[in-house]
N, C-alpha and C positions, 0 to 999 in steps of 0.2 A: 125837400121839398123837397118829394117824390109818390112818383101815379105810372105805376103798371114797368112797363122798364124804364119808365123816365124818368129826368131825374134834376135839378137843380139847388146849386149851392148859393150861398153868401157869408161871409162874417161881415156883423153888425160891430160898430164905434160906441162907446160912447165917454162919459167923459168921469159915466158914477162904477163900481167895483164891480156891480149891479149889470146885466143889461139886462133891460127891460125894454120892453118895446114902446114904454112913455119917453122914454131916458136915449131912446137912439140919437147922434147924432149926423152920421156916415153910412154905405151899404155898400160894399162891397164885392161884384161876382166872384167867386172861386173856382176856379177851371176840374182840381181837380180833388174829386170826395174819397174816400178812404176805401178804400180794403175791406176791411171791416168792419166798419156799418152796413157796408152791400150784405156779410153776410149776416151779420144780425139785424138786415128787417127780414129776411130767410129764413132765419130762425120763431124770431116773432110771430111773423104771418103779414107781416105787411104790406099791404100794394099800395094801398094812399097811407101820405102824412106827411109830416116831419117833425126830423129829427134834431134834437139841440144842445152840441153840442162840444165842443173845445180842445181842444190837441196838444198834448202831455206832455213830455219827452220821446214826443213823433210820435205819439199814440194817443187813437178820438177815447176820451172815456164821458159820455151817454149821460144829460144829465135826464134827456127827459125827452119819450115816444109816446107822441101825442096825434093818432088816431082820427081827432076833426080839429085840423088847425083851420086857421084865420090867417086873415090878415094883417092885424091892431093895426095897427095905425099907417103902416104904408097905403099909401091910393090905392087906386085900381090905375090908372094912367102908368103910377109903377110897376105893379105888381102881371103888368101884360105881361108881357118881355113873357118869363118867368113861364106866364100865364099859357104861353103859345107852347113853352117845348114840355109844357105836361101834360096838354088837349092830342097833342097825339101817344101818349098813353091808352090812349082810350084802343088801340091797335092790342093792346097783349089784351084781350078780353076779350 
């Protein structure tokens, strides 16, 4: 998820082969975001949004580019640390 120059990323785990918000059993923060995704953001003109992707052979494969991301089943309390990171993205505007 990103807003302006700020970004946050997590990996979601599921017991199902297709990960959806309803079947996520655990999330972990990621410290690195692939440079290819940043280039795609610029090419697509995204200032705010969320990319769903997987890493395949060390490269990101984009599944979904969403300009109107939602929290899904993530509680407001769980999202708060990410929201604080993203809020600073207002400075880019």
